[in-house]
C-alpha positions, 0 to 999 in steps of 0.5 A, spaced: 557 481 584 551 481 589 544 477 587 541 485 587 546 487 582 545 481 577 538 483 578 538 490 576 543 489 571 538 484 568 532 489 570 536 494 565 536 489 560 529 487 559 527 495 558 532 495 553 528 489 549 522 492 551 524 499 549 526 495 542 519 493 542 515 498 543 518 502 539 517 497 533 509 497 534 509 504 534 513 506 528 510 500 525 502 502 526 504 509 523 505 505 517 499 501 517 496 508 518 498 512 513 496 505 509 490 505 510 488 512 509 491 512 502 487 507 500 481 510 503 482 518 501 489 516 495 495 520 495 500 517 497 504 523 498 500 526 501 498 521 507 503 519 509 506 525 509 500 528 513 500 521 518 508 521 520 508 529 521 502 528 526 505 522 529 512 526 530 509 531 533 504 527 537 510 524 540 512 531 543 506 532 546 506 525 549 513 526 551 511 533 554 505 530 558 509 526 562 511 531 566 505 531 570 505 522 571 506 522 578 512 517 581 509 510 579 513 509 573 512 502 572 505 502 573 504 508 568 508 504 563 504 499 564 497 502 564 501 506 557 502 499 553 495 496 555 491 503 552 495 502 545 495 496 545 487 497 545 486 504 541 490 501 535 485 497 533 480 501 534 482 506 531 483 503 525 476 500 525 474 507 527 477 509 520 473 504 516 467 505 520 467 513 518 468 510 510 463 505 510 456 509 515 451 514 513 452 520 516 449 526 516 451 530 509 450 536 514 457 535 517 462 537 512 468 532 509 474 536 512 471 534 518 471 527 516 479 528 513 480 531 521 476 525 525 480 520 522 486 522 523 485 523 530 487 515 532 494 517 529 495 522 535 492 518 539 498 513 538 502 518 537 501 522 544 500 515 547 507 513 543 511 519 547 509 516 553 513 511 553 520 513 551 522 518 557 518 513 563 524 507 559 529 512 560 526 515 567 526 506 569 533 505 567 535 509 570 533 508 576 535 501 575 542 503 574 544 505 580 552 503 580 550 498 576 553 499 569 550 498 562 547 491 561 553 486 559 549 484 552 549 491 550 556 492 552 558 487 547 555 488 542 557 497 542 564 494 543 564 491 536 562 498 532 566 502 538 573 503 536 571 504 528 565 509 530 570 513 535 575 514 530 570 517 525 566 521 531 573 524 533 574 527 526 567 532 527 566 532 534 570 532 541 571 525 544 572 522 549 573 515 550 572 514 558 565 519 559 559 516 562 554 522 561 550 519 556 551 512 558 544 509 559 540 514 555 545 513 548 543 505 550 536 506 550 534 511 545 540 506 540 535 501 542 529 505 541 531 507 533 533 501 532 526 498 534 523 503 529 526 500 524 525 493 525 518 495 525 519 498 518 522 492 515 518 487 519 511 490 516 514 492 509 516 485 508 513 480 512 506 482 515 503 487 509 504 481 503 503 475 508 497 478 513 495 484 508 493 490 512 487 489 517 490 484 520 497 487 521 494 491 527 492 487 530 498 483 530 502 489 533 497 490 538 498 483 540 506 485 541 504 491 544 499 486 550 507 481 550 510 487 551 506 489 557 506 482 560 513 480 560 514 488 563 509 485 569 512 478 569 519 482 571 517 488 574 511 485 579 512 483 586 507 478 585 509 475 579 516 476 579 521 471 581 526 475 582 523 480 585 520 475 592 528 475 593 529 482 593 522 484 595 521 490 601 515 494 603 517 500 599 518 499 592 514 502 587 515 496 582 509 493 584 503 493 579 500 488 581 499 492 588 499 498 585 493 497 580 487 495 579 487 488 577 481 490 572 486 493 567 492 487 568 485 483 566 484 487 561 491 486 557 490 479 558 483 479 555 486 482 549 492 478 548 487 472 548 483 475 543 489 479 539 492 471 538 486 469 536 485 474 530 492 472 529 491 465 528 484 467 524 487 472 520 485 470 513 478 470 516 478 477 519 481 479 512 475 477 509 470 480 513 473 487 514 475 487 508 468 486 505 465 490 510 469 495 506 470 493 499 463 492 498 460 499 500 466 502 496 464 498 490 457 500 491 458 507 492 461 508 486 454 506 483 448 511 483 445 509 489 441 503 490 442 500 483 449 495 484 450 490 490 456 487 491 459 480 494 466 480 496 467 473 493 475 472 494 481 477 497 489 477 498 494 482 499 501 481 496 507 486 497 505 491 491 497 491 492 491 488 494 487 483 490 480 482 490 474 478 486 467 479 487 460 479 484 456 485 482 448 485 482 443 490 478 438 492 483 436 498 481 429 499 477 432 502 471 435 498 466 441 495 466 447 498 461 453 495 465 452 488 464 448 481 461 444 477 465 443 477 474 451 478 475 458 480 474 464 477 476 469 483 477 476 483 479 480 489 482 486 491 484 488 496 490 482 501 487 482 500 480 478 495 476 482 490 473 477 486 469 470 485 469 466 479 465 462 483 461 466 487 458 474 483 459 473 480 451 472 488 449 478 490 452 483 485 449 480 486 442 481 494 443 488 493 446 491 487 442 487 486 436 486 492 433 493 494 433 495 488 431 492 490 425 497 494 423 503 489 423 504 483 419 502 477 425 509 472 426 515 472 431 517 478 427 514 482 429 516 484 436 512 486 442 512 489 449 507 488 455 508 492 461 503 489 466 498 485 464 498 480 470 493 476 469 495 472 461 489 475 458 493 480 453 498 475 452 494 469 450 491 474 445 497 476 443 498 468 442 492 468 438 496 473 433 503 468 433 508 474 434 513 475 439 512 478 446 517 481 452 512 481 457 514 486 464 510 485 471 512 487 477 507 483 481 510 476 480 505 473 486 499 476 482 502 473 476 504 466 480 497 466 483 493 468 476 496 461 473 492 458 478 485 462 479 479 458 475 476 464 475 482 467 471 483 460 467 477 461 463 480 467 459 488 467 459 488 459 457 495 457 459 498 463 456 504 463 461 507 456 457 507 460 450 512 459 447 514 466 444 513 470 451 518 472 455 516 474 462 521 478 466 517 480 474 521 486 475 520 494 474 519 498 468 523 503 469 529 498 470 528 493 464 527 500 460 534 502 462 537 496 461 535 493 456 536 495 448 530 491 444 527 495 440 519 493 439 514 494 434 509 494 439 508 497 446 501 495 450 500 498 456 495 494 461 496 498 466 491 501 472 489 508 472 491 513 474 488 514 481 493 515 486 500 519 486 503 511 486 502 510 479 504 518 477 511 515 474 508 511 469 503 517 466 510 521 466 514 525 460 521 520 464 516 514 462 514 515 455 521 518 453 525 511 455 518 508 451 519 512 444 527 510 445 526 503 446 521 503 439 523 501 432 522 505 425 515 504 425 514 503 433 507 505 436 505 506 443 498 503 445 494 504 451 487 505 453 485 512 456 480 516 460 475 519 455 477 528 455 469 529 456 468 525 462 475 527 466 477 533 462 484 536 467 486 528 467 486 527 459 490 535 457 495 533 463 496 527 458 496 529 453 500 534 455 506 530 458 506 525 451 507 530 447 512 532 450 515 526 451 516 526 444 509 523 441 507 528 437 501 524 433 496 520 435 489 516 434 483 514 438 479 508 438 474 505 442 472 497 443 465 495 442 462 490 447 455 486 446 449 488 452 443 484 451 445 484 443 446 491 442 453 495 441 455 498 447 461 504 446 467 499 452 474 503 453 477 508 450 485 506 448 489 512 444 495 509 439 502 514 439 507 515 434 514 519 435 514 525 429 509 522 424 503 519 423 504 511 421 499 507 418 492 506 420 488 500 422 485 496 417 479 491 419 480 487 413 487 484 416 484 483 423 480 478 427 472 476 427 472 483 432 475 488 428 472 486 422 465 485 424 467 493 427 470 495 420 465 501 419 467 505 426 475 503 425 475 504 418 474 511 419 480 513 424 486 516 423 491 520 425 491 526 428 496 532 432 497 530 439 493 537 442 497 541 446 493 546 452 496 552 455 497 552 462 497 545 463 504 542 466 505 535 463 507 530 469 514 529 470 517 525 476 520 530 480 515 534 478 508 531 478 502 534 475 497 531 481 491 534 476 492 526 472 488 523 478 481 522 477 476 521 483 471 516 480 467 515 486 460 515 486 458 520 492 454 515 497 447 520 499 446 520 506 440 518 508 
């Protein structure tokens, strides 16, 4: 085989590798944008559905527009990769800016929602250029040569089995070459999409976080562009020096303005630096967004926020921050000059100002209805900060704790901030921890519990709707002992009416016909203030009531308030659908963000 033929096969192999690499980047970009828009606007199904739909339609637009490209395939492909490497991170930053900038009030929210999705369209259109141009280049390189040898060898591993399988339903021919070139390039493109999903889900997002991921992907785009230049440019490719002709149209550096190549090299250097310093970049940009978000959740000019620490697990983003009161009115949120809080995604997990009162309400109050001994079986759902487990340890009960995020639980053990509250409760002798999904646990266990405590985030996105569903509460009811109860914190019906109605209809549908409502109380500058609201849920009939005399000092101090608490029938609201896993009621999702007043 001649040197020219060997070179042709090698070029095809390079193009196949590049096809896989650029598809990896493009598909992963859409996952990044889907998650970003979910963080910004909530609604996982909505954001992922719209983003993927816009992306694929934009791919079609890009594929159509390629027909207007001139024959400079190599130059256009190189430009496409450079533009993608620039557009994807810039678009990401643009969406962040949209949600933090003080934009004029005259702009309707619909316009901002459309603008936030423009980067998805841009990336989709540019990605749509890639495959048609790659197919055209592979065909032009093919000539009389066959598909690259390594691709052929890989294909023959599954060829016989796939041929027999396809022969069952299709007209087949072992000798057909009609689809050789296109099918292998398409296969590498689809494989790249799969690799992009796997790498994003299992490597980039859990290890680096959402923000660094987009820069790492842009770096891969730059590397794909440079690999392409190194293999196909007359000036740089060694093999091309042996076969260069005056009519070779792949002379990228001679036909392209050198500024494009310089820009690619500069972007490569910048993104490589960002990848190395990914934690610092993540902290800076996360702080920029989260501080603005937290401040917007309070009336204007009353609270300032400062991010102290943040990291991402496979399941959630964890942010610790300080909030300070700047308002002219009396501060009724917390005592002192500042308050340290922990946030899991969009939900506030705890703050110094109310962490004790919350756990008094979640644990100490319902424990007045049970014997404080290891004979009492408690199921704790969530509580990965170990604080609820610490309060349960004080009651000497047997605890099974189920939490999905093992990484968060592990890091909470060593957190100086959380250690003040959990006091190494993970070492409690009567505590058994299951790091798994609660649905899976409830389906696999046959244990019955006297008390189930739900220490879960609020329903601020459809990610958590399954934990507020008829199916979930039905499984909890099946795991209760004869006198068993479920206790959870909940949103007030006065403030979140639609949510409360949907929630009540949901738990009633699951069999919890009776409920008892009470508050936790916290001290703010020496005065008692209403804190979190809690619900005790019972199936079939009312159970025992709160007995302050059996409780801790906190419960006894508020005995007057808790003595008056009694069982009531769970309300049922006409015209409100319960929430089901397969028929969700989005009224359950609450929105607590205070609209920012524009200047």
